[in-house]
Biopython code that builds the backbone (N, CA, C, O; Angstrom):
import numpy as np
from Bio.PDB.StructureBuilder import StructureBuilder

atoms = [
    (1, "MET", "N", (-30.922, 29.154, 24.848)),
    (1, "MET", "CA", (-30.090, 29.301, 23.665)),
    (1, "MET", "C", (-30.324, 28.160, 22.684)),
    (1, "MET", "O", (-30.291, 28.371, 21.472)),
    (2, "ASP", "N", (-30.559, 26.960, 23.192)),
    (2, "ASP", "CA", (-30.787, 25.822, 22.312)),
    (2, "ASP", "C", (-32.038, 26.004, 21.455)),
    (2, "ASP", "O", (-32.097, 25.507, 20.330)),
    (3, "GLN", "N", (-33.027, 26.706, 21.978)),
    (3, "GLN", "CA", (-34.257, 26.913, 21.220)),
    (3, "GLN", "C", (-34.049, 27.884, 20.056)),
    (3, "GLN", "O", (-34.707, 27.747, 19.025)),
    (4, "TRP", "N", (-33.160, 28.850, 20.197)),
    (4, "TRP", "CA", (-32.958, 29.868, 19.158)),
    (4, "TRP", "C", (-31.999, 29.424, 18.073)),
    (4, "TRP", "O", (-31.978, 30.023, 16.998)),
    (5, "VAL", "N", (-31.213, 28.403, 18.315)),
    (5, "VAL", "CA", (-30.222, 27.968, 17.332)),
    (5, "VAL", "C", (-30.871, 27.381, 16.077)),
    (5, "VAL", "O", (-30.218, 27.271, 15.039)),
    (6, "ILE", "N", (-32.134, 27.007, 16.161)),
    (6, "ILE", "CA", (-32.826, 26.419, 15.012)),
    (6, "ILE", "C", (-33.626, 27.446, 14.208)),
    (6, "ILE", "O", (-34.315, 27.070, 13.260)),
    (7, "VAL", "N", (-33.553, 28.731, 14.562)),
    (7, "VAL", "CA", (-34.381, 29.753, 13.918)),
    (7, "VAL", "C", (-33.554, 30.582, 12.937)),
    (7, "VAL", "O", (-32.460, 31.042, 13.264)),
    (8, "LEU", "N", (-34.088, 30.764, 11.740)),
    (8, "LEU", "CA", (-33.496, 31.641, 10.735)),
    (8, "LEU", "C", (-34.486, 32.780, 10.471)),
    (8, "LEU", "O", (-35.573, 32.549, 9.942)),
    (9, "PHE", "N", (-34.108, 34.008, 10.840)),
    (9, "PHE", "CA", (-34.930, 35.187, 10.594)),
    (9, "PHE", "C", (-34.518, 35.774, 9.247)),
    (9, "PHE", "O", (-33.325, 35.932, 8.986)),
    (10, "THR", "N", (-35.478, 36.096, 8.394)),
    (10, "THR", "CA", (-35.152, 36.628, 7.077)),
    (10, "THR", "C", (-36.003, 37.859, 6.771)),
    (10, "THR", "O", (-37.093, 38.035, 7.315)),
    (11, "ASP", "N", (-35.487, 38.684, 5.906)),
    (11, "ASP", "CA", (-36.255, 39.823, 5.410)),
    (11, "ASP", "C", (-35.584, 40.364, 4.166)),
    (11, "ASP", "O", (-34.397, 40.142, 3.925)),
    (12, "GLU", "N", (-36.372, 41.081, 3.383)),
    (12, "GLU", "CA", (-35.836, 41.731, 2.202)),
    (12, "GLU", "C", (-36.269, 43.189, 2.228)),
    (12, "GLU", "O", (-37.273, 43.546, 2.845)),
    (13, "SER", "N", (-35.495, 44.021, 1.550)),
    (13, "SER", "CA", (-35.795, 45.451, 1.468)),
    (13, "SER", "C", (-35.476, 45.960, 0.079)),
    (13, "SER", "O", (-34.544, 45.496, -0.577)),
    (14, "ARG", "N", (-36.263, 46.915, -0.349)),
    (14, "ARG", "CA", (-36.012, 47.581, -1.627)),
    (14, "ARG", "C", (-35.321, 48.901, -1.326)),
    (14, "ARG", "O", (-35.748, 49.666, -0.462)),
    (15, "PHE", "N", (-34.261, 49.145, -2.048)),
    (15, "PHE", "CA", (-33.534, 50.402, -1.953)),
    (15, "PHE", "C", (-33.697, 51.123, -3.278)),
    (15, "PHE", "O", (-33.300, 50.616, -4.327)),
    (16, "SER", "N", (-34.276, 52.294, -3.220)),
    (16, "SER", "CA", (-34.558, 53.051, -4.423)),
    (16, "SER", "C", (-33.599, 54.229, -4.518)),
    (16, "SER", "O", (-33.325, 54.904, -3.526)),
    (17, "LEU", "N", (-33.098, 54.465, -5.714)),
    (17, "LEU", "CA", (-32.177, 55.570, -5.926)),
    (17, "LEU", "C", (-32.861, 56.793, -6.522)),
    (17, "LEU", "O", (-32.205, 57.749, -6.938)),
    (18, "ASN", "N", (-34.175, 56.748, -6.557)),
    (18, "ASN", "CA", (-34.898, 57.925, -7.027)),
    (18, "ASN", "C", (-36.105, 58.156, -6.134)),
    (18, "ASN", "O", (-36.395, 57.361, -5.240)),
    (19, "ILE", "N", (-36.783, 59.223, -6.384)),
    (19, "ILE", "CA", (-37.964, 59.530, -5.593)),
    (19, "ILE", "C", (-39.146, 58.827, -6.233)),
    (19, "ILE", "O", (-39.779, 59.363, -7.143)),
    (20, "ASP", "N", (-39.443, 57.623, -5.756)),
    (20, "ASP", "CA", (-40.602, 56.918, -6.261)),
    (20, "ASP", "C", (-41.669, 56.812, -5.185)),
    (20, "ASP", "O", (-42.705, 56.180, -5.390)),
    (21, "SER", "N", (-41.417, 57.429, -4.042)),
    (21, "SER", "CA", (-42.364, 57.341, -2.946)),
    (21, "SER", "C", (-43.416, 58.440, -3.016)),
    (21, "SER", "O", (-44.309, 58.499, -2.170)),
    (22, "ARG", "N", (-43.320, 59.302, -4.009)),
    (22, "ARG", "CA", (-44.233, 60.426, -4.186)),
    (22, "ARG", "C", (-44.208, 61.358, -2.977)),
    (22, "ARG", "O", (-45.200, 62.021, -2.678)),
    (23, "ARG", "N", (-43.092, 61.404, -2.298)),
    (23, "ARG", "CA", (-42.927, 62.315, -1.179)),
    (23, "ARG", "C", (-42.210, 63.556, -1.650)),
    (23, "ARG", "O", (-41.406, 63.511, -2.581)),
    (24, "LYS", "N", (-42.504, 64.654, -1.005)),
    (24, "LYS", "CA", (-41.793, 65.891, -1.288)),
    (24, "LYS", "C", (-40.967, 66.233, -0.060)),
    (24, "LYS", "O", (-41.410, 66.071, 1.077)),
    (25, "PHE", "N", (-39.780, 66.699, -0.312)),
    (25, "PHE", "CA", (-38.903, 67.073, 0.775)),
    (25, "PHE", "C", (-39.010, 68.564, 1.026)),
    (25, "PHE", "O", (-39.050, 69.363, 0.090)),
    (26, "ILE", "N", (-39.055, 68.928, 2.284)),
    (26, "ILE", "CA", (-39.134, 70.329, 2.681)),
    (26, "ILE", "C", (-37.781, 70.716, 3.264)),
    (26, "ILE", "O", (-37.355, 70.176, 4.285)),
    (27, "TRP", "N", (-37.122, 71.642, 2.613)),
    (27, "TRP", "CA", (-35.858, 72.176, 3.108)),
    (27, "TRP", "C", (-36.117, 73.630, 3.479)),
    (27, "TRP", "O", (-36.355, 74.464, 2.606)),
    (28, "ARG", "N", (-36.073, 73.930, 4.755)),
    (28, "ARG", "CA", (-36.399, 75.291, 5.164)),
    (28, "ARG", "C", (-35.568, 75.709, 6.360)),
    (28, "ARG", "O", (-35.055, 74.884, 7.116)),
    (29, "GLU", "N", (-35.458, 76.994, 6.500)),
    (29, "GLU", "CA", (-34.831, 77.548, 7.683)),
    (29, "GLU", "C", (-35.889, 77.676, 8.763)),
    (29, "GLU", "O", (-37.078, 77.790, 8.465)),
    (30, "SER", "N", (-35.469, 77.658, 9.985)),
    (30, "SER", "CA", (-36.393, 77.789, 11.098)),
    (30, "SER", "C", (-37.222, 79.059, 10.949)),
    (30, "SER", "O", (-36.687, 80.141, 10.708)),
    (31, "GLY", "N", (-38.545, 78.910, 11.098)),
    (31, "GLY", "CA", (-39.446, 80.053, 11.034)),
    (31, "GLY", "C", (-40.007, 80.360, 9.665)),
    (31, "GLY", "O", (-40.817, 81.279, 9.544)),
    (32, "THR", "N", (-39.615, 79.629, 8.614)),
    (32, "THR", "CA", (-40.125, 79.927, 7.274)),
    (32, "THR", "C", (-41.381, 79.121, 6.929)),
    (32, "THR", "O", (-42.041, 79.422, 5.934)),
    (33, "CYS", "N", (-41.724, 78.116, 7.719)),
    (33, "CYS", "CA", (-42.971, 77.354, 7.616)),
    (33, "CYS", "C", (-43.511, 77.097, 6.219)),
    (33, "CYS", "O", (-44.432, 77.789, 5.784)),
    (34, "TYR", "N", (-42.983, 76.157, 5.530)),
    (34, "TYR", "CA", (-43.538, 75.620, 4.289)),
    (34, "TYR", "C", (-43.755, 76.651, 3.183)),
    (34, "TYR", "O", (-44.752, 76.579, 2.464)),
    (35, "LEU", "N", (-42.870, 77.573, 3.044)),
    (35, "LEU", "CA", (-42.946, 78.507, 1.922)),
    (35, "LEU", "C", (-42.788, 77.723, 0.628)),
    (35, "LEU", "O", (-41.990, 76.786, 0.584)),
    (36, "PRO", "N", (-43.515, 78.068, -0.423)),
    (36, "PRO", "CA", (-43.374, 77.338, -1.691)),
    (36, "PRO", "C", (-41.933, 77.309, -2.200)),
    (36, "PRO", "O", (-41.539, 76.359, -2.877)),
    (37, "SER", "N", (-41.163, 78.308, -1.891)),
    (37, "SER", "CA", (-39.769, 78.327, -2.340)),
    (37, "SER", "C", (-38.921, 77.283, -1.604)),
    (37, "SER", "O", (-37.810, 76.978, -2.037)),
    (38, "SER", "N", (-39.433, 76.735, -0.502)),
    (38, "SER", "CA", (-38.690, 75.737, 0.267)),
    (38, "SER", "C", (-39.028, 74.308, -0.129)),
    (38, "SER", "O", (-38.322, 73.380, 0.265)),
    (39, "VAL", "N", (-40.101, 74.110, -0.905)),
    (39, "VAL", "CA", (-40.542, 72.774, -1.289)),
    (39, "VAL", "C", (-39.945, 72.427, -2.645)),
    (39, "VAL", "O", (-40.097, 73.179, -3.608)),
    (40, "ARG", "N", (-39.257, 71.271, -2.718)),
    (40, "ARG", "CA", (-38.689, 70.849, -3.993)),
    (40, "ARG", "C", (-38.550, 69.338, -4.028)),
    (40, "ARG", "O", (-38.366, 68.689, -2.998)),
    (41, "GLU", "N", (-38.640, 68.803, -5.211)),
    (41, "GLU", "CA", (-38.412, 67.388, -5.399)),
    (41, "GLU", "C", (-36.962, 67.194, -5.817)),
    (41, "GLU", "O", (-36.420, 67.979, -6.595)),
    (42, "ILE", "N", (-36.342, 66.146, -5.296)),
    (42, "ILE", "CA", (-34.921, 65.916, -5.526)),
    (42, "ILE", "C", (-34.729, 64.527, -6.114)),
    (42, "ILE", "O", (-35.313, 63.560, -5.625)),
    (43, "ASP", "N", (-33.932, 64.423, -7.138)),
    (43, "ASP", "CA", (-33.566, 63.141, -7.725)),
    (43, "ASP", "C", (-32.086, 63.207, -8.073)),
    (43, "ASP", "O", (-31.720, 63.547, -9.198)),
    (44, "HIS", "N", (-31.239, 62.882, -7.103)),
    (44, "HIS", "CA", (-29.790, 62.984, -7.285)),
    (44, "HIS", "C", (-29.214, 61.907, -8.192)),
    (44, "HIS", "O", (-28.203, 62.132, -8.857)),
    (45, "TYR", "N", (-29.849, 60.738, -8.224)),
    (45, "TYR", "CA", (-29.197, 59.580, -8.810)),
    (45, "TYR", "C", (-29.732, 59.160, -10.166)),
    (45, "TYR", "O", (-29.160, 58.269, -10.795)),
    (46, "GLY", "N", (-30.793, 59.759, -10.629)),
    (46, "GLY", "CA", (-31.283, 59.429, -11.956)),
    (46, "GLY", "C", (-32.058, 58.141, -12.060)),
    (46, "GLY", "O", (-32.237, 57.633, -13.167)),
    (47, "GLY", "N", (-32.520, 57.595, -10.971)),
    (47, "GLY", "CA", (-33.386, 56.425, -11.017)),
    (47, "GLY", "C", (-32.686, 55.134, -10.684)),
    (47, "GLY", "O", (-31.479, 55.093, -10.443)),
    (48, "GLY", "N", (-33.475, 54.080, -10.676)),
    (48, "GLY", "CA", (-32.943, 52.759, -10.384)),
    (48, "GLY", "C", (-33.176, 52.353, -8.946)),
    (48, "GLY", "O", (-33.667, 53.136, -8.134)),
    (49, "GLY", "N", (-32.826, 51.157, -8.654)),
    (49, "GLY", "CA", (-32.979, 50.622, -7.315)),
    (49, "GLY", "C", (-32.686, 49.138, -7.325)),
    (49, "GLY", "O", (-32.417, 48.555, -8.375)),
    (50, "LEU", "N", (-32.740, 48.532, -6.155)),
    (50, "LEU", "CA", (-32.507, 47.102, -6.070)),
    (50, "LEU", "C", (-33.186, 46.523, -4.856)),
    (50, "LEU", "O", (-33.504, 47.232, -3.902)),
    (51, "MET", "N", (-33.407, 45.214, -4.905)),
    (51, "MET", "CA", (-34.005, 44.477, -3.805)),
    (51, "MET", "C", (-32.939, 43.548, -3.251)),
    (51, "MET", "O", (-32.263, 42.841, -3.999)),
    (52, "VAL", "N", (-32.796, 43.556, -1.924)),
    (52, "VAL", "CA", (-31.816, 42.690, -1.272)),
    (52, "VAL", "C", (-32.507, 41.841, -0.214)),
    (52, "VAL", "O", (-33.541, 42.230, 0.330)),
    (53, "TRP", "N", (-31.930, 40.685, 0.071)),
    (53, "TRP", "CA", (-32.456, 39.744, 1.059)),
    (53, "TRP", "C", (-31.300, 39.253, 1.906)),
    (53, "TRP", "O", (-30.180, 39.114, 1.415)),
    (54, "THR", "N", (-31.566, 38.990, 3.175)),
    (54, "THR", "CA", (-30.585, 38.326, 4.023)),
    (54, "THR", "C", (-31.293, 37.593, 5.151)),
    (54, "THR", "O", (-32.472, 37.829, 5.416)),
    (55, "GLY", "N", (-30.577, 36.719, 5.799)),
    (55, "GLY", "CA", (-31.092, 35.984, 6.946)),
    (55, "GLY", "C", (-30.088, 36.064, 8.082)),
    (55, "GLY", "O", (-28.878, 36.103, 7.859)),
    (56, "ILE", "N", (-30.610, 36.089, 9.311)),
    (56, "ILE", "CA", (-29.733, 36.070, 10.487)),
    (56, "ILE", "C", (-30.143, 34.920, 11.390)),
    (56, "ILE", "O", (-31.311, 34.537, 11.453)),
    (57, "MET", "N", (-29.166, 34.389, 12.075)),
    (57, "MET", "CA", (-29.400, 33.301, 13.009)),
    (57, "MET", "C", (-28.562, 33.557, 14.248)),
    (57, "MET", "O", (-27.797, 34.521, 14.285)),
    (58, "LEU", "N", (-28.688, 32.729, 15.241)),
    (58, "LEU", "CA", (-28.019, 32.945, 16.519)),
    (58, "LEU", "C", (-26.510, 33.118, 16.368)),
    (58, "LEU", "O", (-25.922, 33.975, 17.028)),
    (59, "ASP", "N", (-25.888, 32.336, 15.528)),
    (59, "ASP", "CA", (-24.427, 32.372, 15.440)),
    (59, "ASP", "C", (-23.907, 32.878, 14.097)),
    (59, "ASP", "O", (-22.771, 32.580, 13.727)),
    (60, "GLY", "N", (-24.717, 33.637, 13.366)),
    (60, "GLY", "CA", (-24.211, 34.144, 12.096)),
    (60, "GLY", "C", (-25.292, 34.750, 11.232)),
    (60, "GLY", "O", (-26.368, 35.117, 11.704)),
    (61, "ARG", "N", (-24.980, 34.845, 9.965)),
    (61, "ARG", "CA", (-25.916, 35.410, 8.996)),
    (61, "ARG", "C", (-25.638, 34.796, 7.632)),
    (61, "ARG", "O", (-24.580, 34.211, 7.399)),
    (62, "THR", "N", (-26.604, 34.941, 6.740)),
    (62, "THR", "CA", (-26.413, 34.495, 5.373)),
    (62, "THR", "C", (-25.707, 35.602, 4.599)),
    (62, "THR", "O", (-25.648, 36.740, 5.063)),
    (63, "PRO", "N", (-25.182, 35.285, 3.445)),
    (63, "PRO", "CA", (-24.679, 36.361, 2.590)),
    (63, "PRO", "C", (-25.840, 37.246, 2.144)),
    (63, "PRO", "O", (-26.983, 36.794, 2.088)),
    (64, "LEU", "N", (-25.549, 38.483, 1.835)),
    (64, "LEU", "CA", (-26.550, 39.394, 1.291)),
    (64, "LEU", "C", (-26.849, 38.974, -0.141)),
    (64, "LEU", "O", (-25.935, 38.854, -0.957)),
    (65, "HIS", "N", (-28.114, 38.751, -0.448)),
    (65, "HIS", "CA", (-28.509, 38.353, -1.801)),
    (65, "HIS", "C", (-29.152, 39.542, -2.488)),
    (65, "HIS", "O", (-30.103, 40.122, -1.964)),
    (66, "VAL", "N", (-28.648, 39.909, -3.646)),
    (66, "VAL", "CA", (-29.212, 41.000, -4.443)),
    (66, "VAL", "C", (-29.999, 40.386, -5.586)),
    (66, "VAL", "O", (-29.456, 39.632, -6.392)),
    (67, "PHE", "N", (-31.280, 40.714, -5.649)),
    (67, "PHE", "CA", (-32.110, 40.235, -6.748)),
    (67, "PHE", "C", (-31.789, 41.062, -7.986)),
    (67, "PHE", "O", (-31.880, 42.290, -7.966)),
    (68, "GLU", "N", (-31.420, 40.392, -9.039)),
    (68, "GLU", "CA", (-31.169, 41.076, -10.300)),
    (68, "GLU", "C", (-32.505, 41.469, -10.903)),
    (68, "GLU", "O", (-33.447, 40.677, -10.858)),
    (69, "ARG", "N", (-32.611, 42.592, -11.431)),
    (69, "ARG", "CA", (-33.772, 43.133, -12.154)),
    (69, "ARG", "C", (-35.082, 42.380, -11.986)),
    (69, "ARG", "O", (-35.102, 41.164, -11.799)),
    (70, "GLY", "N", (-36.149, 43.112, -12.055)),
    (70, "GLY", "CA", (-37.474, 42.514, -12.062)),
    (70, "GLY", "C", (-38.078, 42.342, -10.685)),
    (70, "GLY", "O", (-37.495, 42.722, -9.670)),
    (71, "THR", "N", (-39.247, 41.766, -10.684)),
    (71, "THR", "CA", (-40.033, 41.566, -9.479)),
    (71, "THR", "C", (-39.693, 40.228, -8.842)),
    (71, "THR", "O", (-39.381, 39.262, -9.539)),
    (72, "VAL", "N", (-39.754, 40.175, -7.516)),
    (72, "VAL", "CA", (-39.549, 38.916, -6.807)),
    (72, "VAL", "C", (-40.874, 38.161, -6.812)),
    (72, "VAL", "O", (-41.859, 38.612, -6.228)),
    (73, "THR", "N", (-40.887, 37.038, -7.460)),
    (73, "THR", "CA", (-42.076, 36.185, -7.540)),
    (73, "THR", "C", (-41.865, 34.956, -6.662)),
    (73, "THR", "O", (-40.776, 34.742, -6.129)),
    (74, "GLY", "N", (-42.895, 34.170, -6.521)),
    (74, "GLY", "CA", (-42.764, 32.924, -5.773)),
    (74, "GLY", "C", (-41.708, 32.011, -6.364)),
    (74, "GLY", "O", (-40.962, 31.356, -5.635)),
    (75, "GLU", "N", (-41.646, 31.969, -7.690)),
    (75, "GLU", "CA", (-40.651, 31.136, -8.366)),
    (75, "GLU", "C", (-39.234, 31.643, -8.101)),
    (75, "GLU", "O", (-38.335, 30.854, -7.813)),
    (76, "ARG", "N", (-39.036, 32.947, -8.196)),
    (76, "ARG", "CA", (-37.707, 33.510, -7.929)),
    (76, "ARG", "C", (-37.320, 33.310, -6.467)),
    (76, "ARG", "O", (-36.163, 33.013, -6.168)),
    (77, "TYR", "N", (-38.274, 33.469, -5.561)),
    (77, "TYR", "CA", (-38.006, 33.273, -4.136)),
    (77, "TYR", "C", (-37.572, 31.832, -3.878)),
    (77, "TYR", "O", (-36.630, 31.583, -3.125)),
    (78, "ARG", "N", (-38.260, 30.899, -4.502)),
    (78, "ARG", "CA", (-37.896, 29.492, -4.352)),
    (78, "ARG", "C", (-36.503, 29.221, -4.922)),
    (78, "ARG", "O", (-35.672, 28.588, -4.270)),
    (79, "ASP", "N", (-36.252, 29.705, -6.143)),
    (79, "ASP", "CA", (-35.009, 29.399, -6.836)),
    (79, "ASP", "C", (-33.796, 30.146, -6.288)),
    (79, "ASP", "O", (-32.692, 29.601, -6.254)),
    (80, "GLU", "N", (-33.997, 31.388, -5.860)),
    (80, "GLU", "CA", (-32.859, 32.211, -5.446)),
    (80, "GLU", "C", (-32.639, 32.275, -3.938)),
    (80, "GLU", "O", (-31.547, 32.630, -3.492)),
    (81, "ILE", "N", (-33.657, 31.938, -3.144)),
    (81, "ILE", "CA", (-33.530, 32.032, -1.685)),
    (81, "ILE", "C", (-33.706, 30.676, -1.017)),
    (81, "ILE", "O", (-32.809, 30.201, -0.321)),
    (82, "LEU", "N", (-34.851, 30.058, -1.226)),
    (82, "LEU", "CA", (-35.127, 28.800, -0.524)),
    (82, "LEU", "C", (-34.139, 27.705, -0.885)),
    (82, "LEU", "O", (-33.646, 27.000, -0.005)),
    (83, "GLY", "N", (-33.846, 27.557, -2.163)),
    (83, "GLY", "CA", (-32.908, 26.523, -2.584)),
    (83, "GLY", "C", (-31.499, 26.750, -2.076)),
    (83, "GLY", "O", (-30.963, 25.903, -1.362)),
    (84, "PRO", "N", (-30.881, 27.876, -2.428)),
    (84, "PRO", "CA", (-29.483, 28.063, -2.058)),
    (84, "PRO", "C", (-29.220, 28.380, -0.586)),
    (84, "PRO", "O", (-28.189, 27.963, -0.059)),
    (85, "TYR", "N", (-30.107, 29.097, 0.092)),
    (85, "TYR", "CA", (-29.820, 29.552, 1.452)),
    (85, "TYR", "C", (-30.570, 28.752, 2.517)),
    (85, "TYR", "O", (-29.957, 28.222, 3.444)),
    (86, "VAL", "N", (-31.878, 28.665, 2.388)),
    (86, "VAL", "CA", (-32.680, 28.017, 3.422)),
    (86, "VAL", "C", (-32.425, 26.516, 3.456)),
    (86, "VAL", "O", (-32.387, 25.918, 4.531)),
    (87, "ARG", "N", (-32.250, 25.908, 2.299)),
    (87, "ARG", "CA", (-31.953, 24.477, 2.259)),
    (87, "ARG", "C", (-30.634, 24.165, 2.975)),
    (87, "ARG", "O", (-30.533, 23.159, 3.678)),
    (88, "LEU", "N", (-29.632, 25.019, 2.801)),
    (88, "LEU", "CA", (-28.354, 24.821, 3.506)),
    (88, "LEU", "C", (-28.526, 24.944, 5.011)),
    (88, "LEU", "O", (-27.968, 24.152, 5.771)),
    (89, "PHE", "N", (-29.304, 25.943, 5.445)),
    (89, "PHE", "CA", (-29.554, 26.118, 6.879)),
    (89, "PHE", "C", (-30.263, 24.891, 7.446)),
    (89, "PHE", "O", (-29.903, 24.390, 8.512)),
    (90, "ARG", "N", (-31.265, 24.418, 6.729)),
    (90, "ARG", "CA", (-31.985, 23.219, 7.182)),
    (90, "ARG", "C", (-31.042, 22.020, 7.266)),
    (90, "ARG", "O", (-31.122, 21.227, 8.204)),
    (91, "GLY", "N", (-30.154, 21.893, 6.290)),
    (91, "GLY", "CA", (-29.207, 20.786, 6.309)),
    (91, "GLY", "C", (-28.261, 20.856, 7.494)),
    (91, "GLY", "O", (-27.884, 19.827, 8.055)),
    (92, "ALA", "N", (-27.879, 22.059, 7.874)),
    (92, "ALA", "CA", (-26.951, 22.227, 9.003)),
    (92, "ALA", "C", (-27.649, 22.044, 10.344)),
    (92, "ALA", "O", (-27.056, 21.509, 11.281)),
    (93, "VAL", "N", (-28.901, 22.481, 10.444)),
    (93, "VAL", "CA", (-29.618, 22.486, 11.719)),
    (93, "VAL", "C", (-30.447, 21.224, 11.916)),
    (93, "VAL", "O", (-30.553, 20.714, 13.032)),
    (94, "GLY", "N", (-31.025, 20.728, 10.849)),
    (94, "GLY", "CA", (-31.905, 19.567, 10.947)),
    (94, "GLY", "C", (-33.328, 19.930, 10.566)),
    (94, "GLY", "O", (-33.647, 21.096, 10.333)),
    (95, "SER", "N", (-34.167, 18.929, 10.507)),
    (95, "SER", "CA", (-35.536, 19.125, 10.017)),
    (95, "SER", "C", (-36.418, 19.913, 10.975)),
    (95, "SER", "O", (-37.522, 20.307, 10.598)),
    (96, "GLU", "N", (-35.974, 20.150, 12.184)),
    (96, "GLU", "CA", (-36.766, 20.917, 13.158)),
    (96, "GLU", "C", (-36.519, 22.419, 13.060)),
    (96, "GLU", "O", (-36.919, 23.171, 13.949)),
    (97, "PHE", "N", (-35.863, 22.860, 11.988)),
    (97, "PHE", "CA", (-35.547, 24.278, 11.854)),
    (97, "PHE", "C", (-36.817, 25.112, 11.713)),
    (97, "PHE", "O", (-37.865, 24.592, 11.330)),
    (98, "ILE", "N", (-36.723, 26.406, 12.022)),
    (98, "ILE", "CA", (-37.847, 27.334, 11.887)),
    (98, "ILE", "C", (-37.402, 28.479, 10.994)),
    (98, "ILE", "O", (-36.392, 29.130, 11.258)),
    (99, "LEU", "N", (-38.162, 28.717, 9.939)),
    (99, "LEU", "CA", (-37.898, 29.832, 9.033)),
    (99, "LEU", "C", (-38.875, 30.949, 9.375)),
    (99, "LEU", "O", (-40.089, 30.765, 9.278)),
    (100, "MET", "N", (-38.358, 32.096, 9.773)),
    (100, "MET", "CA", (-39.185, 33.259, 10.108)),
    (100, "MET", "C", (-39.090, 34.255, 8.962)),
    (100, "MET", "O", (-38.017, 34.784, 8.674)),
    (101, "ASP", "N", (-40.222, 34.506, 8.310)),
    (101, "ASP", "CA", (-40.276, 35.526, 7.274)),
    (101, "ASP", "C", (-41.590, 36.283, 7.432)),
    (101, "ASP", "O", (-42.426, 35.910, 8.255)),
    (102, "ASP", "N", (-41.773, 37.334, 6.655)),
    (102, "ASP", "CA", (-43.041, 38.043, 6.714)),
    (102, "ASP", "C", (-44.024, 37.363, 5.758)),
    (102, "ASP", "O", (-43.694, 36.355, 5.135)),
    (103, "ASN", "N", (-45.187, 37.900, 5.652)),
    (103, "ASN", "CA", (-46.207, 37.276, 4.805)),
    (103, "ASN", "C", (-46.258, 37.881, 3.412)),
    (103, "ASN", "O", (-47.340, 38.046, 2.848)),
    (104, "ALA", "N", (-45.107, 38.211, 2.855)),
    (104, "ALA", "CA", (-45.071, 38.746, 1.496)),
    (104, "ALA", "C", (-45.608, 37.695, 0.529)),
    (104, "ALA", "O", (-45.472, 36.496, 0.773)),
    (105, "ARG", "N", (-46.207, 38.134, -0.548)),
    (105, "ARG", "CA", (-46.820, 37.206, -1.514)),
    (105, "ARG", "C", (-45.862, 36.139, -2.027)),
    (105, "ARG", "O", (-46.247, 34.972, -2.101)),
    (106, "PRO", "N", (-44.624, 36.493, -2.386)),
    (106, "PRO", "CA", (-43.727, 35.425, -2.860)),
    (106, "PRO", "C", (-43.472, 34.348, -1.804)),
    (106, "PRO", "O", (-43.258, 33.188, -2.156)),
    (107, "HIS", "N", (-43.490, 34.702, -0.531)),
    (107, "HIS", "CA", (-43.252, 33.728, 0.539)),
    (107, "HIS", "C", (-44.422, 32.763, 0.689)),
    (107, "HIS", "O", (-44.242, 31.621, 1.111)),
    (108, "ARG", "N", (-45.603, 33.218, 0.347)),
    (108, "ARG", "CA", (-46.808, 32.400, 0.520)),
    (108, "ARG", "C", (-47.298, 31.790, -0.787)),
    (108, "ARG", "O", (-48.363, 31.175, -0.823)),
    (109, "ALA", "N", (-46.545, 31.953, -1.841)),
    (109, "ALA", "CA", (-46.923, 31.318, -3.105)),
    (109, "ALA", "C", (-46.948, 29.801, -2.926)),
    (109, "ALA", "O", (-46.141, 29.247, -2.180)),
    (110, "ILE", "N", (-47.852, 29.148, -3.595)),
    (110, "ILE", "CA", (-48.010, 27.699, -3.433)),
    (110, "ILE", "C", (-46.714, 26.952, -3.731)),
    (110, "ILE", "O", (-46.346, 26.037, -2.994)),
    (111, "LEU", "N", (-46.015, 27.332, -4.805)),
    (111, "LEU", "CA", (-44.790, 26.595, -5.126)),
    (111, "LEU", "C", (-43.694, 26.835, -4.098)),
    (111, "LEU", "O", (-42.878, 25.943, -3.867)),
    (112, "ALA", "N", (-43.646, 28.005, -3.476)),
    (112, "ALA", "CA", (-42.674, 28.255, -2.397)),
    (112, "ALA", "C", (-43.050, 27.481, -1.150)),
    (112, "ALA", "O", (-42.183, 26.902, -0.496)),
    (113, "THR", "N", (-44.324, 27.463, -0.813)),
    (113, "THR", "CA", (-44.789, 26.722, 0.359)),
    (113, "THR", "C", (-44.553, 25.221, 0.190)),
    (113, "THR", "O", (-44.134, 24.545, 1.130)),
    (114, "ASN", "N", (-44.822, 24.706, -1.002)),
    (114, "ASN", "CA", (-44.601, 23.281, -1.258)),
    (114, "ASN", "C", (-43.124, 22.924, -1.194)),
    (114, "ASN", "O", (-42.772, 21.824, -0.770)),
    (115, "PHE", "N", (-42.262, 23.835, -1.607)),
    (115, "PHE", "CA", (-40.829, 23.575, -1.578)),
    (115, "PHE", "C", (-40.362, 23.358, -0.148)),
    (115, "PHE", "O", (-39.176, 23.123, 0.085)),
]
sb = StructureBuilder()
sb.init_structure("model")
sb.init_model(0)
sb.init_chain("A")
sb.init_seg("    ")
for serial, (resi, resn, name, xyz) in enumerate(atoms, 1):
    if name == "N":
        sb.init_residue(resn, " ", resi, " ")
    sb.init_atom(name, np.array(xyz, "f"), 0.0, 1.0, " ", f" {name:<3s}", serial, name[0])
structure = sb.get_structure()
């Protein structure tokens, strides 16, 4: 347990409110096998979406961070995640902390790595 208390696992996800995945949904009754009348594209919400980030640790989690409009860049990752959230975790745990993230471009940007 002592080894895991220093680890902060993080990830972000994009939630889209429209069909931007270029997927088509098939709604059919059993036995109708992909009839053209069963294939339709659906857009209930009229577009939009958002990117959210959070971190979890052995005894808790960070608040959910919602990125306001635009793309997450290395600069935004540094300013909106590393500064406010990861720096606090490091301060609470100590310099031996471990930050676990994926290899997304903003995470590996030089200015984020230097931070």
